[in-house]
N, C-alpha and C positions, 0 to 999 in steps of 0.2 A: 518621827513619822512625817511631819511637815517637810523636813529636809529631804526625805526620801521621795516624796511626791514632787517636790520642786525639781529634784534631779531628773526624775522621769519626764517631767514636762519639758525641761530644757533639752533632754535627749531627743524627745519627740520633735521639738522645733528644729533642732539641728538636723535631724533626719529629713525633714521636709525641705530644708534649705539645700541639702545635698542632692535630694531627688530633683529639685528644680534647676540644678546646675547642669544643664544640657550642654553638650559640646558646641552646638550652634549658637548658644547665647554668649559665647566669649566676646569680650569687648577689647579691641585694640585701640591704640592711640588714634586721634583724628587723622593725623598725617599718614599713618600706616593704612588706615581704613580706606582713605581716598586713593592712595597709591595702588593698593591691591584692587580697589573698586574700578580704577581706570583701566587696569589690566583686563578685567572682565569686559569692560566696554569695548576695548580694542579687539578682544577675541570674537565678539559677536557683531561688531560694527559692519563688516562686509555683508553679513547675512541679513541684517535688519534694513539696510538701505537698498538691498537688491530687490526686495518685493515691491516697494513703491516705484522704483525705476522701471521694472518690468511692466507693472500694471499701468503706470502713467504713460509709458510709450505706447502700449497697446491701445490706450484710450485716446491717443493723439494729443496729449496735453503739451502746452508750451513749457520750456525749461523753467520758467518762473513757477508755474503750477506744479510741476514735478518737484521743485524745491519745497513747495508747501506740503506736498505728500510726504516727502522725506522728513521734514521737520515734525509733522504730525506723528509719523511712525516713531521717531525718537522720543517725543514728548509722552505719547501713550505708553511706550515701552518702559519709560522711567516710572510713570505712575503705577503701571501694572507690577513692576518689580518691587516697588515700595509696598504695595498692597500684599504681595505674596510673601515678602520677607518680614515686614513688621507686623502685618495682619491687624484685622479688626474682628469683633465677634462674628463667627461663622464664615469669615473670608480670610484666606491666607494660610498656607501651611507652616509659616514661620521657619522656613528652611532656606539655605543659600541658593536660591533658584533665580536666574535672570530671565525676565519675560521680554517678549518682543513679537513683532508681526510673524505669524506662522507661515513657513514656506509651504506647508501642505495645501494651502488655499490658493496658491498662485495660478496653477493651471485652470482651476475652476473659475476664478475671477477673470482671467484672460478670455475664457470661453464666453462668460456672461457679457463682458465688454464688447467682444467681437460680434456677439449675436445681436447687437443693437441696443441692449439695455443701458449701456454706458455705466459710469461710476455710480449714479443714483441707484440703479438696480443692484449693484454690488453692495452698497451701503445698506439697502433694505434687506437683502438676503442675509448679511452679517448680523443685523439687529435681531431678526426673527430667529435665526438658527442659534444665536448665542442665548436668546431667551429660553429656547427649548433645552439647550445644553445646561443652562442654570437650573432648570427644573429637574433634570434627571441626574445632576451631579451627585446628590446625596446617595443615590442608589446605583450609580454607574458601576461600582465595583462588583455588583451582583450580575450585571449583564456583560461585563468585560470578557467573560468566557466565550462570547460569540465573536470576539475579535482577537483570536490567538495570533502568534507570529506568522502563520501561513497567510493570514489576511493582512495584517499590518505590514509585513515584509513585502508582500505583493504590491500594496498601495504605495509604499515609500519608493520602491524600485520604479514603479510606473511614473511617479512624480518626477524623478530625475530624468527618465527617458523622454517624457513628454515635453520637458523644458529644453532638450538639446536643439530642436529647431530654432528656439529663441536665441540660443548662443550662436548658432550658425548665422542667423540673420544679423545679429549684432556684429559679428566678425566681418560681414560683408559691407557694413556701413549703417544698417538699420533702416534707412529710407530707400525703399525699392524704386522710387521715382527719381532719385538723385543720379546725376551723370556718373559719379564715381562709385556707384553701388556695385560691389563685387570686384572692385579694382585690386590690383596687386598691392597698392599702397595700404588699403584698409586691411586686407587679409594679412599682409606682412606685419602691420602694427599689432594685430591680434596675435600673430604667431610669436612675435617678440615678447609680448606680455605673458603668453602661455609658457614660453621657455623660462622667463624670469620667475614665474610661480614655481616651476619645477626645480630650478637651481636654488632658489631661496629656501625651498622645502628641504633641500639636502644639506643646508648649512648646519654646522654643529650646534649653533645656539638654538635652544628650544624656543626662546622668545621670538627670534627672527623667523623660525620655521612656522610657528603658530600664526604669525602675522604676514605670511608669505603672499597671500592674495592681496591684502591691503597695500603692502609695500610694492608689489609688482604693478598694481594699478597706478600708484603714485609715479613710479619710474616710467611706465608707459605713457602717462599723461605728459611728463616732462619731455619725453622724446617727441610726442605729438606737438607740443608747443614749439620746440626747436624747428621742427619740419613744417610748421604752418598748418597742422591738421587739427588744431584745437582753437576754440573761440570762447574766451572768457569775458567778452565785452559786455554781456548782459548780467554778469554777476552783481554789478553795482546797482542794477535797476530793482528797486524795492527796499523795504526797511531792513536794517541790520538785525534788529531785535523786535519781536512781536509775539503777542499771545495768540495761539491758534484760534482763528475765527470759526465759530460753530457753523457747520454746513456751508463753508466757503465754496466748495466744489459741487454744490447742489443738494437739495433735500432728497431724502431716500424715497425710492419707489419700490413697490412690492410686487414681484412677479413670482407666481407659484413655482415654475420650473427652476428659476434661479435659487429660490429658497430651498427646494428639495435637494438640489446639487450641493448647496452649502451645508445643509444638515448632515449629509454624508461626510463632508470634510470635518465638521465639528466632532463627529463620532471618532474620527481618526485622531484629531487633536486631543480629545479627552483621553484616548488610549495612550498616546505618546506622553502626555503630561503626567498621567498616573505612573507610567514606567519611569519617568524622570524623577518623580517624587520618591518612589521606592528605591531607585538607584542612589540618589543623593543621600537618602536616609541611611542606606547601608554604608556609604562612603564616610559619612559623618560619624556613624556609630550611635544613632539615636533611634528611639522608638517611633515607628510610623504605623498608626492604627487607622481604621476606617473613617473615624471622625476627622483626622488630620488630612487624609486623602480627599475627603469631601470638601473640606475647607479650601484646599489647594485648587481643586477643580472649580469651585465657586469663584475663586479669585480670577482664574482663567476666563471663565464665561462672563463674570461681571465686568471685567475690563474690556472684553470683546464687545459687550453690549453698549458700552459707552464710547468705544473707539470711533465708530462712524460719525459721531457728533463732531469730532475734531478732524475728520478726514483720514482716519486710519482703518485698519482691518482686524481680523481675528488675531488674538494674542495667545501665545503658548510659551512653555518653558523651552529654553535653548539647551539642547543636549551637549553642544560643545563646551558650554560653561560648566556643566556637570563634570566633564572630563578635566576641566581646569581646576576644579576643587580637588579632584583626586591627585592631580600632578603637584599642586602647590601645598597641599595639606592645610590650607587656610579654610577652616570650617565655619567661621563666624558669619552669621546671616547679616550682621551689621556692615560687613565689608561689601556684600552684594547690594545692600541698601544704599551705601555710599555710591556705588556704581549707578543705582537708580536715580540718585540726585544729579549725577553728571549727565545722564541721558535727558532728564527734564530740562536742565540748563541748555544743552545742545538743541533741544526741541524748541526752545524759545529764541533761537538764532536762525531764522530762515535763510540768512546769507550762507550758512554752512550747507543747507540743502541746495542752494543755487550753484555753489561750487561743485558739489557732487554731480548735479545734473549737467554741468558743462563738461564733464569727463567724456572724451570721445567714445562713441558707441563701439568702435572697433576694439578699444581697450577693454571695455566691458565684455565683449565677445571672447577675448582670450582668457580672461579670468572666469567667465561664465562656463566655459568648457570644463574646467576643473571643479568649479563650485557646484554645478548641476550634476556632474559626474560623481561627485562625492555623495550627493543625495542618493543617487541610484546605487552606489556602492554600499551605503548604509543599509539600504533595503536588502541587497544581496547578502550582506552579513547577517541580517535577521533571518533570512530564508535559509541560511546555512545551519541554523539551530533547529530547523524543522525536521521531524522524523518522517522519512519517506518510505520506510519499510512496511510492506503489507497494509497499505492504506491508499487512499485516493488523493493524497496531498499533492502529488506531482501533477495530476491532471487539473487540480484546482488552480495551481500556480500557472500552468501552461495556458489554460483557457482564459484565465483572468487577465494575464499580461497581454495575450494575443488580442483579447477584446479591447483592452485599453489602448493598444497600438493602432486600432482601426482608424480613429479620427486623426491620428498623426500621419499615417501612411496615405490615407485618402480623405482629406479635409472635407470633400463634398459628399461623403458617403451618406450622411443623414439629411441631406438637403430636401429630399422628397417626403420626409417624415413630418408629423405634426410638430409645430414650433416648440411645444412644451417638452416633447420627447427629444428633439434635437438639441435643445439647450442643456438637458441633463447629460446626454450621452456624447455630445460633441466634446466634452471634457474627458480626456483619457483617464484622469484620476477617478472621476465619477463612474465611468464605464467599468474600470478595473475593480473599484470598490464594490459596486453592486454585484458584479459577477462573483467576486471572491466571497462576499458575505453569503450569497444565496447558495453557492456550491459547498461552502463550509457547512451550512445548515443541512443541506441535502445529504452529504456524504459522511459528515462527522457527528451530526446530532440526530438526524432522522435515519437511524440505522436499519429500519425495517426493510428487508429485501436484500441487504448487503450480504455478499459472500466473500470467501477468502480470495477468490480470483475473479474480480468483477470485469477486468479488461486487461488488455496488453500492458497498460500503464502500471498495474499492480505487479504483474509478472516481471516487469522491468526494474522494479525498485528493490527487489531482494536478490540474494545470491541464487544462482541457478547452476545445477550440475547435470550433465547428460547421463541418461540411464546406462549407456554403453560404458561410460567411465566408471560407474559404480560396479559393473560386472567384473572389472579388472581387479578390484580390491579383494583381498582375502581376509579371513577371520583373524583378528588380532592386529591388523594393520592400523597404524596411527601416525599422526603428524606431530613432530617435535621440532621447534625452532626452524620451521620451514622445510624440514626434511621428512620423507616418508619412511617410517620404521616398521619392519614386520614383527611378527609375534616373538621372534627370537632375538630382537633388539638390533638386527642388522639393517643398514640403510638400503632402501630399494632405489636404484638409479632411476631418475626421471629424464626422459628424452624429450626434446622439443618436437613439435609436430612435423617440422621440416625433416629432421633426422629419422623420425619414425616412418615417414613416407618413403624414405630411400631404401628401407629394408624390405 
C-alpha cells in the first residue's frame, strides 16, 4: 500500500514538472541566447532610435542631448524587456516580447513639444498617463471591446500618415533656416537611401531584408561622409560610457491637455500590447489567461512610469519582434531577455547615441518614408479585417481619418481654440482616436435608433442589384461557376452593357 501511494505521489510530482515545462521556458546555451538576442535587437533597433530622434529634433535639442535621449531609450527598453520576459510578482507576462519606446506616442509628443510645453511637459504627461494605465491594466481586457480593429486600425493608420510630413522635412534637410534646405543634394541623398531600402528588401537573404532600413542608413551615411554632407566631429564630445542621469533634460511638468492626449495614446498602447501578448502566446503555443495579460500590461505601464526619470517615453511591445519569433521558431523568453541585456549595455554607452544623432537628416528622411509608411500600412492591414457590410464602420473610418488629417493639412486650424483644446486636437492621432472611439460607441454600442439603411454609406457597403435586372430573371434561374443557368440546365448568354445597347 505504501509503495502504491509512493508511486502516485511520484506520478503527481512528475505531472507538475511536465505542466511547468512551457515552450517559452526553454533554455539555450549562453552563446546561442545572446546571438539570437542580438538578432532581436537588430530587428527593432531602427524603430527604437527613431522616436528619440524625431522628438529630440522637434524639441530643438543639440546632437549631444539627442544622443542622451537615444541612450535612455535603449537603456529603458532593455529594462522593460527584462521585466516583461523574466517577470516579478504581478509584473511581466514571461513571454518572448521585446519592449521599447512606443511609436504610437510620437505624433502626440511632437504636438506637445511644438505647443510650447517642451520635453518636461512630455515627461509629465507620460508619468500620469502611465499611472492611469497601470491602474486599469488588471481590468483592461474587460473594456478592450471598446477598442475593436475599426478603432485601433484607424489610429495606427493615422499615426503613419501624420508622420509623413516629418519624413519629408528630414529629406529636405531638417533645418528650415539652413541655406541648403530643400536642395537637390539633400533630396538626392534621401532618394538614394530610399532606393537602397527597397533594393535590400528585395534581396533573397531574409536577414538582410529584415535589416534593410538599418543597412540603408549605414550606406547612406557612408555616401554622405564621402560627399562631405556628414559631420561626426562632435561624436567624441562627451563620455563614452555613463549611467543615465535622472531628469537630465528637465524635471517633469504637468499640463492637463498634454496628459489627456497621452492617456488616449496609452489606451492604444495597451490595446496593441494585449494583441501582441495574445499573438506571441499563439505562436509559442502556450496558455495566455487574463492574469498573464494583466501582468504583461502592468510591465508595460510600470516601465513607462519609470522611463521619464531617465529621459525616455512610453514603452510597449514591438510587433516586428513577434514576427521574428514566428519566423525563427525560437520561442525561449530567455533569448529575448538576453536581447534586453544587450539593450541595457548599449544604453550605458552614450557615444552610440551621439553616432546615431550625427547621421545626416536627409538619410533619416529616405528611411523615414518607408518606416512611417510601414506604420500606416499596418493600420490599413488591420482595417482590412473589419466588417463593413450593413453597418456604419465605413463612416467611422472615413470621419476619423479625415478628422485626424485636419491638423496635418492645416496646422493653424486650431490656433483660435482654447489652448487645452488645441493641444489635444493638434495631434492627428489624438483627433482620430477621439473621433473613432466616440463614433464606435455611437454606432456600434448605442444601437437605439439604428436602422438597416442609416445613410448612403451603409448602402454602399453591401451588394446592390437593380430592380430592373431582377425582372429579367425567370423562375429556376441560378448561377453556377460564374454562369447563369436556367431551370432546364441550359446556359443563358450574358451580354455586356455595350453590346446590349447596340441591339
